[in-house]
C-alpha positions as a Markdown table, in Angstrom:
| # | Residue | x | y | z |
|---|---|---|---|---|
| 1 | Met | 135.8 | 90.8 | 102.6 |
| 2 | Lys | 137.5 | 89.8 | 99.4 |
| 3 | Lys | 134.4 | 87.8 | 98.2 |
| 4 | Leu | 132.1 | 90.7 | 99.1 |
| 5 | Lys | 134.2 | 93.1 | 97.1 |
| 6 | Leu | 134.4 | 90.6 | 94.2 |
| 7 | Tyr | 130.6 | 90.3 | 94.2 |
| 8 | Lys | 130.3 | 94.1 | 94.5 |
| 9 | Ala | 127.9 | 93.6 | 97.4 |
| 10 | Leu | 130.0 | 95.8 | 99.8 |
| 11 | Lys | 130.9 | 99.4 | 100.0 |
| 12 | Ile | 133.5 | 100.5 | 102.5 |
| 13 | Val | 133.0 | 104.1 | 103.8 |
| 14 | Asn | 136.1 | 105.8 | 105.2 |
| 15 | Gln | 135.7 | 109.0 | 107.1 |
| 16 | Lys | 138.7 | 110.9 | 108.4 |
| 17 | Gly | 139.4 | 110.0 | 112.0 |
| 18 | Met | 136.6 | 107.4 | 112.1 |
| 19 | Pro | 136.8 | 103.6 | 111.7 |
| 20 | Glu | 135.8 | 102.2 | 108.3 |
| 21 | Ile | 132.1 | 101.3 | 107.9 |
| 22 | Trp | 131.0 | 98.3 | 105.8 |
| 23 | Lys | 127.7 | 98.9 | 104.0 |
| 24 | Pro | 125.8 | 96.5 | 101.8 |
| 25 | Cys | 124.9 | 97.8 | 98.4 |
| 26 | Ala | 122.8 | 96.9 | 95.5 |
| 27 | Arg | 124.3 | 95.0 | 92.6 |
| 28 | Pro | 123.2 | 96.7 | 89.4 |
| 29 | Asp | 124.5 | 93.9 | 87.2 |
| 30 | Leu | 121.7 | 91.6 | 88.5 |
| 31 | Leu | 118.8 | 94.0 | 88.1 |
| 32 | Tyr | 117.7 | 92.5 | 84.8 |
| 33 | Phe | 117.3 | 89.0 | 86.1 |
| 34 | Pro | 114.0 | 87.6 | 87.4 |
| 35 | Asp | 113.6 | 87.9 | 91.1 |
| 36 | His | 113.9 | 84.1 | 91.7 |
| 37 | Glu | 117.2 | 84.1 | 89.7 |
| 38 | Ile | 118.6 | 86.9 | 91.7 |
| 39 | Val | 117.8 | 85.0 | 94.9 |
| 40 | Arg | 119.3 | 81.8 | 93.4 |
| 41 | Ile | 122.6 | 83.6 | 92.6 |
| 42 | Tyr | 122.9 | 85.0 | 96.1 |
| 43 | Asn | 122.0 | 81.6 | 97.6 |
| 44 | Trp | 124.7 | 80.0 | 95.6 |
| 45 | Glu | 127.3 | 82.6 | 96.6 |
| 46 | Ile | 126.4 | 82.3 | 100.3 |
| 47 | Gln | 126.3 | 78.5 | 100.3 |
| 48 | Ser | 129.6 | 78.1 | 98.5 |
| 49 | Leu | 131.4 | 80.2 | 101.1 |
| 50 | Tyr | 129.7 | 78.3 | 103.9 |
| 51 | Gln | 130.7 | 75.0 | 102.3 |
| 52 | Tyr | 134.3 | 76.1 | 102.1 |
| 53 | Tyr | 134.4 | 77.1 | 105.8 |
| 54 | Lys | 132.1 | 74.3 | 107.1 |
| 55 | Ile | 134.9 | 72.6 | 109.1 |
| 56 | Ala | 136.4 | 75.7 | 110.5 |
| 57 | Asp | 136.1 | 76.4 | 114.3 |
| 58 | Asn | 135.4 | 80.1 | 113.8 |
| 59 | Val | 132.6 | 79.9 | 111.4 |
| 60 | Ser | 130.7 | 82.5 | 113.4 |
| 61 | Val | 132.7 | 85.2 | 111.7 |
| 62 | Leu | 130.6 | 84.4 | 108.6 |
| 63 | Asn | 127.6 | 86.2 | 110.3 |
| 64 | Asp | 129.0 | 89.5 | 109.0 |
| 65 | Tyr | 129.2 | 88.0 | 105.5 |
| 66 | Tyr | 125.6 | 86.8 | 105.7 |
| 67 | Tyr | 124.3 | 90.1 | 106.9 |
| 68 | Ile | 126.0 | 92.0 | 104.1 |
| 69 | Met | 124.8 | 89.5 | 101.5 |
| 70 | Lys | 121.2 | 89.6 | 102.9 |
| 71 | Tyr | 120.9 | 93.3 | 102.8 |
| 72 | Ser | 122.7 | 93.5 | 99.4 |
| 73 | Leu | 120.0 | 91.1 | 98.1 |
| 74 | Leu | 117.2 | 93.2 | 99.5 |
| 75 | Lys | 118.7 | 96.4 | 98.1 |
| 76 | Thr | 119.2 | 94.8 | 94.7 |
| 77 | Leu | 115.5 | 93.7 | 94.6 |
| 78 | Ala | 114.4 | 97.2 | 95.9 |
| 79 | Gly | 116.5 | 98.8 | 93.1 |
| 80 | Lys | 114.9 | 96.5 | 90.5 |
| 81 | His | 111.4 | 97.3 | 91.7 |
| 82 | Asn | 112.1 | 100.9 | 92.4 |
| 83 | Cys | 110.9 | 100.8 | 96.0 |
| 84 | Ser | 112.3 | 100.6 | 99.5 |
| 85 | Val | 113.9 | 97.7 | 101.3 |
| 86 | Gln | 111.0 | 97.8 | 103.7 |
| 87 | Lys | 108.5 | 97.1 | 100.9 |
| 88 | Ile | 110.6 | 94.2 | 99.6 |
| 89 | Met | 110.7 | 92.7 | 103.1 |
| 90 | Gln | 106.9 | 93.1 | 103.4 |
| 91 | Lys | 106.4 | 91.5 | 100.0 |
| 92 | Tyr | 108.7 | 88.5 | 100.4 |
| 93 | Tyr | 108.9 | 87.7 | 104.1 |
| 94 | His | 106.2 | 85.3 | 105.2 |
| 95 | Asp | 106.2 | 83.7 | 108.7 |
| 96 | Gly | 109.7 | 85.0 | 109.3 |
| 97 | Arg | 111.1 | 83.4 | 106.1 |
| 98 | Phe | 112.1 | 84.9 | 102.8 |
| 99 | Arg | 110.1 | 83.4 | 100.0 |
| 100 | Ile | 109.6 | 84.0 | 96.4 |
| 101 | Asn | 106.9 | 82.2 | 94.5 |
| 102 | Phe | 107.4 | 81.4 | 90.8 |
| 103 | Leu | 105.9 | 79.1 | 88.2 |
| 104 | Thr | 107.7 | 76.3 | 86.6 |
| 105 | Arg | 106.8 | 74.7 | 83.3 |
| 106 | Tyr | 106.9 | 71.0 | 82.7 |
């Protein structure tokens, strides 16, 4: 939870008498980067935490972290392109995988 708060990818909603709700949120500080750079940043953040916990027995608790980061990424891209998360998923998911095409220069 500390990492998610640090990255500003998580919003915790507290309602009186109800358990707290974790919600992924867009990261406005990344909106001005190219799409492939936003994905690279998220990938690096996810992989670094997985590397840190790779020898732990309870690595399954990272599923919540991955879920929040995945939807934070989608919401960030949706905010950048001023559209819905559903449209971002339609644009970038192919054969069940998230893919962004970009050109490199040699």
